[in-house]
C-alpha positions in Angstrom: -50.0 211.0 109.2 -49.8 207.5 111.6 -53.2 207.3 113.4 -54.0 203.9 115.0 -51.4 201.9 112.9 -50.5 199.0 115.1 -48.1 197.2 113.8 -44.6 197.9 112.0 -44.1 196.7 108.5 -40.6 196.0 108.7 -40.0 197.8 105.2 -41.4 194.6 104.1 -44.5 194.0 101.5 -47.2 192.6 103.2 -46.6 188.9 101.5 -43.3 189.1 102.5 -44.6 190.0 106.4 -46.9 187.3 106.4 -44.5 184.8 105.0 -41.8 185.9 107.6 -44.3 186.0 110.8 -45.1 182.8 109.6 -41.8 181.3 109.6 -40.5 182.8 112.9 -43.7 181.3 114.8 -43.0 178.3 113.4 -39.3 178.0 114.2 -39.9 179.6 118.0 -42.4 176.7 118.6 -40.0 174.1 117.3 -36.9 175.5 119.2 -38.6 176.5 122.1 -36.0 179.8 121.5 -35.0 181.9 118.5 -32.6 184.8 117.7 -33.9 188.0 115.8 -34.0 191.6 115.8 -35.6 193.0 118.5 -38.7 194.7 115.9 -39.0 191.3 114.3 -39.2 190.0 118.0 -42.0 192.2 119.0 -44.2 191.5 115.7 -43.2 187.7 116.2 -44.7 187.9 119.9 -47.9 189.1 119.0 -49.0 186.3 116.6 -46.9 183.7 119.0 -49.0 184.6 122.0 -52.3 184.5 120.3 -52.1 181.1 118.9 -51.0 179.7 122.2 -54.0 181.3 123.8 -55.4 179.7 120.9 -53.7 175.8 121.8 -55.0 175.8 125.3 -58.2 174.6 124.0 -57.8 171.7 121.8 -60.9 171.9 119.8 -61.5 171.6 116.1 -61.8 175.3 115.6 -58.7 176.4 117.5 -56.8 173.4 115.3 -58.3 174.9 112.2 -57.3 178.5 112.9 -53.9 177.9 114.2 -53.4 176.1 110.8 -54.0 178.7 109.1 -50.7 180.2 110.3 -48.5 177.2 110.9 -48.4 175.2 107.8 -46.0 172.1 109.3 -48.5 169.5 110.9 -46.0 168.1 113.3 -45.0 171.5 115.1 -49.5 172.4 115.2 -49.6 169.1 117.0 -46.6 169.7 119.4 -48.3 173.3 120.2 -51.9 171.5 120.7 -50.4 168.5 122.5 -47.4 170.2 124.2 -47.2 174.2 124.5 -50.7 174.9 125.0 -51.2 172.8 127.8 -47.9 173.5 129.7 -49.3 177.2 129.3 -52.7 176.4 131.0 -52.6 177.9 134.3 -50.6 181.1 133.0 -53.1 184.1 131.6 -51.0 185.5 128.8 -46.9 186.7 128.8 -46.3 183.2 127.3 -42.9 184.7 125.5 -39.6 186.8 126.2 -37.7 189.0 125.4 -34.1 188.6 126.2 -31.3 191.7 124.9 -28.3 190.5 123.6 -26.8 193.4 122.6 -26.1 195.1 119.1 -25.4 193.2 115.4 -22.1 193.6 114.0 -23.0 194.8 110.1 -26.0 197.3 111.2 -26.2 198.0 114.7 -29.1 196.6 115.0 -30.9 195.2 118.6 -30.4 191.9 118.5 -32.2 189.9 120.8 -33.8 186.2 122.1 -37.7 185.8 121.8 -38.7 182.5 123.8 -40.9 180.7 126.1 -41.2 181.8 129.6 -41.3 178.2 130.5 -38.1 177.5 128.2 -35.3 175.2 130.0 -31.7 175.2 128.8 -30.4 172.1 127.9 -28.5 170.7 131.1 -25.1 169.3 130.9 -26.8 165.8 131.6 -29.0 166.1 128.7 -25.8 167.2 126.2 -23.9 163.7 127.6 -26.1 161.1 125.8 -26.7 163.5 122.3 -22.4 163.0 122.5 -22.3 159.5 123.1 -25.0 158.7 120.4 -22.5 161.4 117.6 -19.7 159.5 119.2 -21.4 155.7 118.2 -22.5 157.3 114.6 -18.9 158.0 114.2 -17.0 155.2 115.0 -19.8 153.1 112.7 -18.8 155.1 109.8 -15.8 153.5 107.4 -12.8 155.4 107.6 -12.4 157.1 103.9 -8.9 156.6 102.9 -9.4 156.2 99.2 -8.3 159.5 98.3 -4.6 158.9 99.4 -4.3 155.7 98.4 -5.2 156.8 94.9 -2.2 159.2 95.4 0.2 156.6 96.2 -1.2 154.1 93.5 -0.5 156.8 90.5 3.3 158.0 92.0 4.2 154.2 92.1 3.0 154.0 88.0 5.2 157.3 87.4 7.7 155.7 89.4 7.7 152.9 86.8 7.2 155.1 83.9 10.3 156.4 85.2 12.5 153.3 85.9 12.6 151.8 82.5 13.3 155.3 80.4 16.4 155.4 82.6 17.3 152.2 81.8 17.4 153.2 78.4 19.6 155.9 78.9 
């Protein structure tokens, strides 16, 4: 009998559920958008919304309570300095679930779990990133050592073959 079972165990042990939830909430706060299954997203959403509500008031108690769940110090700081203040005027509903379709292998519902105020990177933001990547590629020295070794080994074999032919 399932009386008042308020969560989905996701066919995992308690320790695995806790670890998975922590990892996914941390990833959600890091990237502000993650792709996962519908069942996992619904479970992660509960924990994420409670943490965002806590992060609206930056106090030592709230930071320590959130730190029990989020192990990464940088993400914890981002939660209290960026995400919490952004959601100050909102009374809940900090995340949204967007349906993508079904996964190929097992036909599971795949969704995007994102923060409500998430903005897609625009082409203007991508242009400097591409320029930086191009600069890094230009700075790297060209690695053409392997073909030089092959050419040298071919020359040596040619030299060995030449004296053998002269001896005949």
